[in-house]
C-alpha positions as CSV (number, residue, x, y, z in Angstrom):
1,X,12.8,115.2,125.1
2,X,9.6,117.0,125.8
3,X,9.4,119.4,128.6
4,X,6.0,118.2,129.9
5,X,7.2,114.7,130.9
6,X,9.5,116.2,133.5
7,X,7.8,114.7,136.6
8,X,9.2,111.2,136.4
9,X,12.2,112.1,134.2
10,X,13.4,114.6,136.8
11,X,12.9,112.1,139.6
12,X,15.1,109.6,137.8
13,X,17.7,112.4,137.3
14,X,17.6,113.1,141.0
15,X,18.3,109.5,141.7
16,X,21.4,109.7,139.4
17,X,20.3,107.2,137.5
18,X,8.5,97.0,107.7
19,X,6.4,97.0,110.1
20,X,4.6,96.9,113.4
21,X,1.4,98.0,111.6
22,X,1.1,94.7,109.9
23,X,0.8,91.4,111.7
24,X,4.1,89.4,111.8
25,X,4.0,85.9,110.5
26,X,4.5,84.2,113.9
27,X,2.6,86.7,116.1
28,X,-0.5,84.5,116.2
29,X,1.2,81.1,116.2
30,X,-0.4,79.3,119.1
31,X,-2.2,76.1,119.9
32,X,-5.6,75.6,121.4
33,X,-4.6,72.3,122.9
34,X,-4.5,71.7,126.6
35,X,-1.5,72.9,128.5
36,X,0.8,70.3,130.3
37,X,-0.4,69.0,133.6
38,X,0.9,70.6,136.7
39,X,0.6,70.1,140.4
40,X,-1.7,72.6,142.1
41,X,-0.8,74.4,145.3
42,X,-3.3,75.0,148.0
43,X,-4.4,78.6,148.4
44,X,-3.2,80.4,151.5
45,X,-5.9,82.3,153.4
46,X,-5.4,85.3,155.7
47,X,-4.1,84.6,159.1
48,X,-5.6,86.2,162.2
49,X,-5.7,89.0,163.3
50,X,-6.1,90.0,159.6
51,X,-9.6,90.2,158.4
52,X,-10.9,87.4,156.2
53,X,-11.1,88.3,152.5
54,X,-14.3,87.3,150.7
55,X,-12.2,85.4,148.2
56,X,-8.7,84.1,148.2
57,X,-6.5,84.4,145.1
58,X,-5.1,81.1,143.8
59,X,-1.3,80.7,143.6
60,X,0.4,81.6,140.3
61,X,0.2,78.6,138.0
62,X,-3.2,77.4,139.3
63,X,-4.9,79.0,136.2
64,X,-3.6,78.5,132.7
65,X,-5.0,80.3,129.7
66,X,-6.5,78.4,126.8
67,X,-8.3,79.4,123.5
68,X,-8.2,83.1,122.5
69,X,-6.7,84.1,125.9
70,X,-3.7,81.8,125.4
71,X,-3.4,83.4,122.0
72,X,-3.2,86.9,123.6
73,X,-0.5,85.8,126.0
74,X,1.4,84.1,123.2
75,X,1.2,87.2,121.0
76,X,2.6,89.1,124.0
77,X,5.4,86.5,124.4
78,X,6.3,86.6,120.7
79,X,6.1,90.4,120.7
80,X,7.8,93.3,122.5
81,X,7.3,91.9,126.0
82,X,9.0,88.6,125.2
83,X,12.0,90.3,123.5
84,X,12.3,93.6,125.4
85,X,15.8,93.0,126.7
86,X,17.0,92.4,123.1
87,X,16.0,95.9,121.9
88,X,15.7,98.1,125.0
89,X,18.8,98.8,127.2
90,X,16.8,99.6,130.3
91,X,16.1,95.9,130.9
92,X,19.0,94.6,128.8
93,X,22.2,92.9,130.0
94,X,23.5,96.1,131.8
95,X,20.4,96.6,133.9
96,X,21.1,97.5,137.5
97,X,18.8,94.6,138.4
98,X,21.3,92.3,136.8
99,X,24.3,94.0,138.6
100,X,25.1,96.3,135.7
101,X,25.5,100.1,135.5
102,X,22.3,100.7,133.6
103,X,18.8,101.7,134.7
104,X,18.5,100.8,138.3
105,X,15.1,102.1,139.4
106,X,11.6,100.8,138.5
107,X,12.0,99.3,135.1
108,X,13.6,96.0,135.9
109,X,10.9,95.2,138.6
110,X,8.1,96.5,136.4
111,X,9.3,94.2,133.6
112,X,9.4,91.1,135.8
113,X,6.0,91.9,137.3
114,X,4.5,90.9,134.0
115,X,7.3,88.5,132.7
116,X,7.1,86.1,135.6
117,X,3.4,85.3,135.4
118,X,3.6,85.3,131.6
119,X,6.4,82.8,131.6
120,X,4.8,80.4,134.1
121,X,1.3,80.6,132.7
122,X,2.6,79.7,129.2
123,X,5.2,77.3,130.7
124,X,7.7,79.0,128.4
125,X,11.3,77.9,129.1
126,X,12.8,80.9,127.2
127,X,10.8,83.5,129.2
128,X,11.5,81.6,132.5
129,X,15.3,81.8,131.7
130,X,15.1,85.5,131.1
131,X,13.3,86.2,134.3
132,X,15.6,83.8,136.3
133,X,18.6,86.0,135.7
134,X,17.0,88.9,137.3
135,X,15.5,86.8,140.1
136,X,18.8,85.1,140.9
137,X,20.7,88.3,141.0
138,X,18.1,89.9,143.4
139,X,18.0,86.8,145.7
140,X,21.8,86.2,145.7
141,X,23.0,89.8,146.1
142,X,21.2,91.1,149.2
143,X,23.1,93.4,151.5
144,X,24.2,92.3,155.0
145,X,21.4,94.4,156.5
146,X,18.7,92.8,154.2
147,X,18.4,95.5,151.6
148,X,17.7,94.2,148.1
149,X,18.3,95.7,144.7
150,X,20.9,98.0,143.1
151,X,23.1,100.0,145.5
152,X,22.9,103.1,143.3
153,X,19.7,104.2,144.9
154,X,17.9,103.4,148.2
155,X,14.4,104.3,147.1
156,X,11.7,102.1,148.6
157,X,9.4,102.4,145.6
158,X,11.1,100.0,143.0
159,X,11.6,97.5,145.8
160,X,7.8,97.5,146.5
161,X,7.4,96.2,142.9
162,X,10.2,93.6,143.3
163,X,8.6,92.2,146.4
164,X,5.4,91.5,144.4
165,X,7.6,89.8,141.8
166,X,9.2,87.5,144.4
167,X,5.8,86.5,145.9
168,X,4.6,85.4,142.4
169,X,7.8,83.6,141.7
170,X,7.6,81.7,145.0
171,X,4.0,80.6,144.3
172,X,5.1,79.2,141.0
173,X,8.3,77.5,142.1
174,X,8.5,77.2,145.9
175,X,12.1,78.6,145.6
176,X,13.3,78.3,149.2
177,X,15.3,81.5,149.0
178,X,12.3,83.8,148.7
179,X,10.8,83.7,152.2
180,X,14.1,84.3,154.0
181,X,15.1,87.2,151.6
182,X,11.7,88.9,152.0
183,X,11.8,88.3,155.8
184,X,15.2,90.0,156.2
185,X,14.3,92.8,153.8
186,X,11.0,93.7,155.6
187,X,12.8,93.5,159.0
188,X,15.4,96.0,157.6
189,X,12.7,98.3,156.3
190,X,10.8,98.2,159.6
191,X,14.0,99.3,161.3
192,X,14.8,102.0,158.7
193,X,11.4,103.6,158.1
194,X,11.3,105.8,161.2
195,X,14.5,107.6,160.1
196,X,14.0,107.2,156.4
197,X,10.3,107.4,155.8
198,X,8.3,106.9,152.6
199,X,8.5,109.7,150.1
200,X,7.6,110.5,146.5
201,X,6.1,107.4,144.6
202,X,6.4,105.0,147.6
203,X,4.4,107.3,149.8
204,X,1.5,107.2,147.4
205,X,1.8,103.5,146.5
206,X,2.5,102.0,149.9
207,X,-0.5,99.6,149.6
208,X,1.3,97.7,146.8
209,X,3.9,96.6,149.3
210,X,1.3,95.9,151.9
211,X,0.1,93.1,149.7
212,X,3.5,91.5,149.8
213,X,3.7,92.0,153.6
214,X,0.3,90.3,154.0
215,X,1.5,87.5,151.7
216,X,4.6,86.8,153.9
217,X,2.7,87.1,157.2
218,X,0.2,84.5,156.0
219,X,3.1,82.1,155.5
220,X,5.3,82.9,158.5
221,X,3.1,84.4,161.2
222,X,5.8,86.9,162.1
223,X,3.8,89.6,163.9
224,X,6.6,92.2,163.2
225,X,5.2,92.2,159.7
226,X,1.9,93.6,161.0
227,X,4.0,96.4,162.6
228,X,5.5,97.1,159.2
229,X,2.0,97.1,157.7
230,X,0.9,99.7,160.3
231,X,4.0,101.8,159.7
232,X,3.5,101.8,155.9
233,X,-0.1,102.9,156.5
234,X,1.0,105.7,158.9
235,X,3.6,107.1,156.5
236,X,1.6,106.5,153.3
237,X,-0.9,108.8,151.7
238,X,-4.6,108.3,152.7
239,X,-6.4,108.2,149.4
240,X,-9.7,107.5,151.2
241,X,-9.5,110.9,152.9
242,X,-8.8,112.6,149.6
243,X,-11.8,111.1,147.9
244,X,-14.1,111.8,150.9
245,X,-13.8,115.4,149.8
246,X,-12.6,115.1,146.2
247,X,-11.4,118.4,144.9
248,X,-9.9,117.5,141.5
249,X,-13.1,117.6,139.5
250,X,-11.8,119.4,136.4
251,X,-9.2,118.7,133.7
252,X,-5.8,119.1,135.3
253,X,-3.4,121.7,134.0
254,X,0.3,122.1,135.0
255,X,-0.6,125.5,136.5
256,X,-3.3,124.1,138.7
257,X,-1.0,121.6,140.4
258,X,2.2,123.7,140.4
259,X,4.2,121.9,137.8
260,X,7.0,123.5,135.9
261,X,10.2,122.1,134.4
262,X,12.4,123.0,137.3
263,X,10.0,122.6,140.2
264,X,10.0,119.8,142.8
265,X,7.2,117.3,142.6
266,X,4.1,118.7,144.3
267,X,1.6,116.9,146.5
268,X,-1.3,117.9,144.1
269,X,0.7,116.5,141.2
270,X,1.1,113.2,142.9
271,X,-2.6,113.1,144.0
272,X,-3.8,113.6,140.4
273,X,-1.3,111.4,138.7
274,X,-3.3,108.7,136.9
275,X,-1.1,105.7,137.8
276,X,-1.1,106.7,141.4
277,X,-4.9,106.9,141.4
278,X,-5.2,103.5,139.6
279,X,-3.0,101.9,142.2
280,X,-4.9,103.7,145.0
281,X,-8.2,102.0,144.1
282,X,-7.1,99.1,146.2
283,X,-5.8,101.1,149.2
284,X,-8.9,101.1,151.3
285,X,-9.8,97.4,150.8
286,X,-6.2,96.4,151.5
287,X,-6.2,98.6,154.7
288,X,-9.4,96.9,155.7
289,X,-7.6,93.7,156.2
290,X,-5.7,95.3,159.0
291,X,-8.4,97.7,160.4
292,X,-11.3,95.2,160.1
293,X,-13.3,98.3,159.0
294,X,-16.3,97.9,156.8
295,X,-15.9,101.6,155.9
296,X,-12.4,100.8,154.5
297,X,-13.7,97.7,152.7
298,X,-16.4,99.7,150.9
299,X,-14.5,103.0,150.2
300,X,-13.4,101.9,146.8
301,X,-17.0,102.3,145.5
302,X,-17.1,105.9,146.4
303,X,-13.7,106.4,144.8
304,X,-14.9,104.8,141.6
305,X,-18.1,106.9,141.6
306,X,-16.1,110.1,141.8
307,X,-13.8,109.1,139.0
308,X,-16.7,108.1,136.8
309,X,-18.5,111.4,137.5
310,X,-15.6,113.7,136.8
311,X,-13.1,111.7,134.6
312,X,-14.8,108.6,133.3
313,X,-14.4,107.5,129.7
314,X,-16.5,105.0,127.6
315,X,-13.7,102.4,127.5
316,X,-14.1,101.6,131.2
317,X,-11.1,103.6,132.5
318,X,-10.7,107.2,133.7
319,X,-8.8,109.8,131.8
320,X,-5.1,110.4,132.9
321,X,-2.7,111.9,130.4
322,X,-0.7,112.1,132.6
323,X,-2.9,113.6,135.2
324,X,-6.7,113.5,135.6
325,X,-8.2,115.0,132.5
326,X,-12.0,115.2,132.6
327,X,-14.6,113.3,130.6
328,X,-13.9,114.5,127.1
329,X,-13.3,111.3,125.1
330,X,-10.6,113.0,123.1
331,X,-8.5,113.0,126.3
332,X,-6.2,110.0,126.8
333,X,-5.3,107.4,129.4
334,X,-1.8,106.1,130.1
335,X,-1.3,102.4,129.6
336,X,0.3,102.1,133.1
337,X,-3.0,103.4,134.5
338,X,-4.9,100.7,132.6
339,X,-2.9,97.8,133.9
340,X,-2.6,99.1,137.4
341,X,-6.3,99.7,137.6
342,X,-6.9,96.1,136.5
343,X,-4.6,94.9,139.3
344,X,-6.3,97.0,141.9
345,X,-9.7,95.7,140.8
346,X,-8.5,92.1,140.9
347,X,-7.2,92.5,144.4
348,X,-10.3,94.5,145.6
349,X,-12.7,92.0,144.1
350,X,-10.9,89.3,146.1
351,X,-11.2,91.3,149.3
352,X,-14.7,92.6,149.0
353,X,-16.4,89.9,147.0
354,X,-18.4,92.5,145.1
355,X,-19.5,91.4,141.6
356,X,-19.5,94.9,140.2
357,X,-15.7,95.0,140.4
358,X,-15.6,92.0,138.1
359,X,-17.8,93.9,135.6
360,X,-15.5,96.8,135.6
361,X,-12.4,94.6,135.4
362,X,-13.7,92.9,132.3
363,X,-14.7,96.1,130.6
364,X,-11.1,97.5,131.0
365,X,-9.5,94.1,130.1
366,X,-11.4,93.6,126.9
367,X,-11.3,97.2,125.7
368,X,-8.7,99.6,127.1
369,X,-6.0,96.9,127.5
370,X,-5.8,95.5,124.0
371,X,-6.8,98.9,122.6
372,X,-3.3,100.3,123.3
373,X,-1.3,97.8,121.2
374,X,-0.6,97.0,117.6
375,X,-2.1,93.7,116.6
376,X,1.2,91.9,117.1
377,X,2.0,93.7,120.3
378,X,5.4,94.9,119.0
379,X,4.4,98.5,119.7
380,X,2.2,100.3,122.2
381,X,0.8,103.7,123.0
382,X,1.5,105.7,126.1
383,X,-1.9,107.4,125.9
384,X,-4.9,106.0,124.1
385,X,-8.1,108.0,123.4
386,X,-11.6,106.7,122.9
387,X,-12.1,109.3,120.2
388,X,-8.7,109.0,118.5
389,X,-8.8,110.4,115.0
390,X,-5.0,110.7,114.5
391,X,-1.9,109.1,116.0
392,X,0.9,111.6,115.5
393,X,3.4,114.0,117.1
394,X,1.1,116.5,118.7
395,X,1.0,118.7,121.8
396,X,-2.8,118.6,122.2
397,X,-4.7,117.4,124.1
398,X,-2.5,116.1,126.9
399,X,-2.7,117.6,130.4
400,X,1.0,117.2,131.2
401,X,2.4,114.7,128.7
402,X,4.5,115.3,125.6
403,X,3.9,115.1,121.8
404,X,4.9,111.4,121.5
405,X,2.1,110.4,123.8
406,X,-0.2,108.5,121.4
407,X,2.4,107.2,119.0
408,X,2.6,103.4,118.6
409,X,6.2,102.6,119.4
410,X,8.9,101.2,121.7
411,X,8.8,103.8,124.5
412,X,6.6,106.7,123.5
413,X,6.7,109.7,125.9
414,X,8.2,107.7,128.8
415,X,9.4,104.2,129.2
416,X,7.4,103.1,132.3
417,X,4.6,101.6,130.2
418,X,7.2,99.8,128.1
419,X,8.3,97.9,131.2
420,X,5.0,97.7,133.0
421,X,2.3,96.8,130.3
422,X,3.2,93.1,130.5
423,X,1.3,92.5,133.7
424,X,-2.1,93.2,132.1
425,X,-3.1,89.8,130.5
426,X,-1.2,87.5,132.9
427,X,-2.6,89.0,136.1
428,X,-6.1,89.0,134.5
429,X,-5.6,85.3,133.8
430,X,-4.5,84.7,137.4
431,X,-7.7,86.3,138.7
432,X,-10.3,84.3,136.7
433,X,-11.0,81.9,139.5
434,X,-10.7,82.4,143.3
435,X,-11.6,80.5,146.4
436,X,-14.5,81.7,148.6
437,X,-14.3,81.8,152.4
438,X,-16.4,78.7,152.6
439,X,-14.3,76.6,150.3
440,X,-16.2,77.4,147.2
441,X,-14.7,77.9,143.7
442,X,-15.5,81.4,142.3
443,X,-15.7,82.3,138.6
444,X,-14.7,85.9,139.1
445,X,-14.3,86.8,135.5
446,X,-14.7,84.9,132.2
447,X,-12.2,83.8,129.6
448,X,-11.1,80.4,128.2
449,X,-8.8,78.7,130.8
450,X,-8.3,75.7,133.0
451,X,-7.8,75.8,136.7
452,X,-6.3,73.3,139.1
453,X,-6.6,73.8,142.8
454,X,-7.1,72.0,146.1
455,X,-10.4,72.2,148.0
456,X,-10.3,70.6,151.5
457,X,-7.3,68.4,150.5
458,X,-9.0,67.2,147.3
459,X,-7.5,68.2,143.9
460,X,-10.1,69.9,141.6
461,X,-9.7,70.6,137.9
462,X,-12.1,72.8,136.0
463,X,-12.0,73.5,132.2
464,X,-13.6,76.6,131.0
465,X,-14.5,76.7,127.2
466,X,-15.8,79.9,125.9
467,X,-15.6,82.6,123.2
468,X,-16.7,85.2,125.7
469,X,-16.8,88.2,125.5
470,X,-17.5,87.8,121.8
471,X,-20.1,85.1,122.5
472,X,-22.4,84.7,125.4
473,X,-22.0,81.0,126.3
474,X,-19.5,79.7,129.0
475,X,-19.1,76.0,129.5
476,X,-17.4,74.6,132.6
477,X,-16.4,71.0,133.1
478,X,-15.8,70.2,136.8
479,X,-13.4,67.3,137.6
480,X,-12.7,66.7,141.3
481,X,-10.3,63.8,142.0
482,X,-13.1,62.2,144.0
483,X,-16.7,63.2,144.6
484,X,-16.7,66.4,146.6
485,X,-19.2,68.8,148.1
486,X,-18.4,72.5,147.5
487,X,-20.2,75.6,146.3
488,X,-19.6,77.0,142.8
489,X,-20.1,80.7,142.5
490,X,-20.6,82.3,139.1
491,X,-20.4,86.0,138.6
492,X,-23.5,87.4,136.8
493,X,-22.7,90.8,135.3
494,X,-25.1,93.7,136.0
495,X,-25.9,94.0,132.3
496,X,-26.9,90.3,132.0
497,X,-30.6,90.6,132.6
498,X,-31.6,87.2,131.0
499,X,-28.8,85.0,132.1
500,X,-29.4,81.3,132.6
501,X,-27.4,78.5,134.3
502,X,-27.7,74.8,133.6
503,X,-26.0,71.9,135.5
504,X,-25.8,68.7,133.5
505,X,-28.4,70.1,131.2
506,X,-30.9,71.1,133.9
507,X,-31.6,74.7,134.4
508,X,-31.4,76.1,138.0
509,X,-34.7,76.6,139.7
510,X,-33.9,80.2,140.6
511,X,-33.0,82.6,137.9
512,X,-29.5,84.1,138.5
513,X,-29.7,87.8,139.5
514,X,-27.7,90.4,137.6
515,X,-24.9,92.0,139.6
516,X,-24.4,89.1,142.0
517,X,-22.9,85.6,142.2
518,X,-25.1,82.6,141.3
519,X,-24.4,79.9,143.9
520,X,-24.6,76.2,143.1
521,X,-24.4,73.9,146.1
522,X,-23.9,70.2,145.2
523,X,-21.7,67.2,145.3
524,X,-19.5,67.4,142.2
525,X,-18.4,64.3,140.3
526,X,-15.9,64.1,137.5
527,X,-17.3,65.3,134.2
528,X,-20.1,67.4,135.6
529,X,-21.1,70.2,133.2
530,X,-22.1,73.7,133.9
531,X,-23.4,76.0,131.1
532,X,-23.9,79.8,131.6
533,X,-25.7,81.7,128.9
534,X,-25.6,85.5,128.7
535,X,-27.9,87.4,126.4
536,X,-25.6,89.8,124.6
537,X,-28.0,92.7,123.7
538,X,-26.6,96.0,122.3
539,X,-27.1,98.9,124.7
540,X,-26.2,102.5,124.9
541,X,-24.4,104.3,127.7
542,X,-24.5,108.1,128.2
543,X,-21.3,110.2,128.4
544,X,-19.7,113.6,128.0
545,X,-22.1,116.2,126.5
546,X,-24.9,113.7,126.6
547,X,-23.1,111.6,124.0
548,X,-23.6,107.8,123.7
549,X,-21.4,104.8,123.4
550,X,-22.6,101.4,122.3
551,X,-21.8,98.2,124.2
552,X,-22.6,94.5,123.9
553,X,-21.8,92.5,127.0
554,X,-18.5,93.8,128.3
555,X,-17.3,94.9,124.8
556,X,-17.4,98.6,123.8
557,X,-17.7,99.3,120.0
558,X,-16.1,102.0,117.9
559,X,-16.3,103.3,114.4
560,X,-13.0,102.2,112.7
561,X,-11.5,105.1,110.8
562,X,-9.4,104.2,107.7
563,X,-5.7,104.1,108.6
564,X,-2.5,105.1,106.8
565,X,0.5,104.0,108.8
566,X,3.7,106.0,108.5
567,X,6.9,104.8,110.1
568,X,8.5,107.6,112.1
569,X,11.8,105.8,112.9
570,X,13.2,102.4,113.5
571,X,13.8,101.3,117.1
572,X,15.9,98.2,117.1
573,X,13.6,95.2,116.6
574,X,10.5,97.5,116.5
575,X,9.7,101.0,115.3
576,X,7.7,104.1,116.1
577,X,4.6,104.8,114.1
578,X,2.2,107.6,113.2
579,X,-1.3,106.8,111.9
580,X,-3.3,109.2,109.8
581,X,-7.0,109.0,108.9
582,X,-8.1,108.1,105.3
583,X,-11.9,108.3,105.8
584,X,-14.4,110.6,107.4
585,X,-15.2,110.0,111.1
586,X,-17.6,112.8,112.2
587,X,-20.9,110.9,112.5
588,X,-24.0,111.4,114.6
589,X,-25.9,108.2,115.4
590,X,-29.6,107.6,114.6
591,X,-30.1,105.7,117.9
592,X,-32.6,106.1,120.6
593,X,-30.4,105.4,123.6
594,X,-33.2,103.9,125.8
595,X,-34.0,101.3,123.1
596,X,-30.6,100.9,121.4
597,X,-31.2,97.2,120.6
598,X,-34.0,98.2,118.2
599,X,-31.6,100.5,116.2
600,X,-28.5,98.3,116.1
601,X,-28.0,95.1,114.2
602,X,-25.4,92.5,115.1
603,X,-23.3,90.5,112.7
604,X,-21.2,87.6,114.0
605,X,-18.3,85.9,112.1
606,X,-16.1,82.9,112.8
607,X,-14.0,83.2,115.9
608,X,-10.4,83.2,114.8
609,X,-7.0,83.5,116.5
610,X,-6.9,87.3,116.5
611,X,-10.3,88.5,117.8
612,X,-9.0,92.0,118.8
613,X,-8.0,92.9,115.3
614,X,-10.1,94.6,112.6
615,X,-9.7,91.7,110.2
616,X,-10.4,89.1,112.9
617,X,-13.2,90.7,114.8
618,X,-15.8,88.0,115.4
619,X,-18.6,90.5,116.0
620,X,-19.6,93.8,114.5
621,X,-22.5,96.2,114.8
622,X,-24.3,98.2,112.2
623,X,-26.1,101.4,112.9
624,X,-27.6,104.3,111.0
625,X,-25.8,107.6,111.1
626,X,-25.4,111.0,109.4
627,X,-22.2,112.9,108.9
628,X,-21.9,116.0,111.1
629,X,-19.7,118.5,109.2
630,X,-19.6,121.0,112.1
631,X,-17.8,118.4,114.2
632,X,-14.1,118.8,113.2
633,X,-10.6,118.1,114.5
634,X,-8.1,120.8,115.4
635,X,-4.3,120.0,115.5
636,X,-5.2,116.3,114.8
637,X,-7.5,116.1,117.8
638,X,-11.2,115.6,117.6
639,X,-13.1,118.5,119.1
640,X,-15.3,117.7,122.1
641,X,-18.4,115.7,121.2
642,X,-21.2,118.2,120.3
643,X,-23.9,118.4,122.9
644,X,-26.8,116.0,122.0
645,X,-29.2,116.1,120.3
646,X,-27.8,117.4,117.1
647,X,-29.3,118.0,113.6
648,X,-27.7,117.1,110.2
649,X,-29.0,117.5,106.7
650,X,-26.5,114.9,105.4
651,X,-27.9,111.6,103.9
652,X,-28.4,108.8,106.3
653,X,-26.1,105.8,105.9
654,X,-25.2,102.5,107.6
655,X,-21.9,102.5,109.4
656,X,-20.1,99.4,110.8
657,X,-18.7,99.3,114.3
658,X,-16.0,97.0,115.6
659,X,-14.8,96.1,119.1
660,X,-12.9,99.0,120.6
661,X,-9.5,97.4,120.5
662,X,-9.7,96.5,116.8
663,X,-9.8,100.1,115.8
664,X,-6.5,102.0,116.1
665,X,-8.2,105.1,114.8
666,X,-11.7,105.3,116.2
667,X,-14.7,107.2,117.4
668,X,-16.3,105.6,120.5
669,X,-18.5,108.5,121.8
670,X,-21.1,110.1,119.4
671,X,-23.7,112.8,119.4
672,X,-27.2,111.6,118.9
673,X,-29.5,112.9,116.1
674,X,-32.6,114.6,117.3
675,X,-35.1,113.1,114.8
676,X,-34.6,109.4,115.8
677,X,-37.9,107.5,115.9
678,X,-38.4,105.6,119.2
């Protein structure tokens, strides 16, 4: 194995412990029909003395995917995530989280953290049965002192993930074993932490367990849980303090953070580790529930500003391959960083009620998340790059990762993402609707779904029909069991300058404001219709070296380079793949960034079952460009984007751009030609 993936590999050692490229026949086999009826559970709000969240997450199972979103979850279930234990020993029958002698650290809990919501959102009996074996073993094999999990290690970190799994499982099933097991485990941890404090990953990820502690406190009222919350905070790393005086403003190198193959993990390595940073986005909002501090509640926005300024990439996420890597779009981002950033944004949106977090969540979910998978989700990348001109065994450009990092495969570079990627789509689905503090229903993000919840003891069913983000219309049908007064809050993205909202065909008197929640106060009757229309106008965003990227709504667009897929090796039910370019890619765009819509044409096609694939992309852009021969690749990596503006004597031509995720080889950030007419 590569020497640069030593950080987590060494930690594990110390604990002792024909083709993916083409779409398989059954990968997109799903139905757009309504899912079976189910009984909604009432949301559980924060109990005093915890601060009130702006919004409350709905229990798992309240929201079910439909349309293209159900298609993505079905592809995931039919792909690697739904068959992982059949081809990967780490979550197979000998897993330590099944009582075996196999991997006993984070991979079982990571796997379940996505498998449980996937199984219950699809109401998939096969997936439920797979998850149930792990859940039953965990719930039925607790130690007499309350400790859960394999006895081969006593690390707090993997148990932090498992507590999140158990809370989701209880919401979906009301299994009576969960609350007693969690209560006893947290009491054990409270007693043990003074002599066995948080360390390593748990120290930097303590806020993930705090969510489970809050969940249990809201159901039991046991004030000892608040003592545990305080102790976790005291022993855990203070990310807010780090970003108040952020020092890691450059691309990280092993030398800069004291990493070497035989050295212990350094604090600076942990503080620049991409997944730690993604998880840390929610630390301050979560802590605000205990401290009641508005400074804590708002600190996430400064953290995001610093990450954007020094490490932001055009696909909505920051660079982290495996550590923070600067703004060059040829750098990569680990898939774990993507899904953990999404989860942090979902939780932080609920706590703060800030619409901008929904904008960022959608941008990551509709671009960086699907961009890391093959079309049938039987293989994934560890690192994805916005400017990704080759997928191959290569040392460059990674900060601390190894040469397998951007292969499409089973477990390229390191297996954490293999276990962890499954939470992306299901948790996004679970966050589409929330409940406001004044009993309003909140459309926090948009995708086709249906929601069943309870508002002031009255069941409410809402159907959302949409082809968003590929189209700009969202239609909601509101069906309360009986006429009911409650507010409906609709997130209006900051880019949506000409949005409109109609209720039963009548437009709202006040135009909705971008970057806010449009609020509709009325008495709702069964069959009431709400239609939201977003004007999806192409726009340009500035990036590294004054480059530009093109967006339309929450979608980012890329030039799709011709692809030649080469199988590297078989990996059980799947395989590892390299991808080489067959066309030129080094273009500069003839676009005036301030008036991009005038230079870009839009072509829409029929919305099919696979909208994130090149063949099935329902929207494409066309733009004028010239080849830039001086912009080349070295060692299969695109050189940094040349500083704009640039000149080229090559003939002008029209190039076609597709949604970011549809292009497995792509250019997403371009230099701008200097002779563009305004």
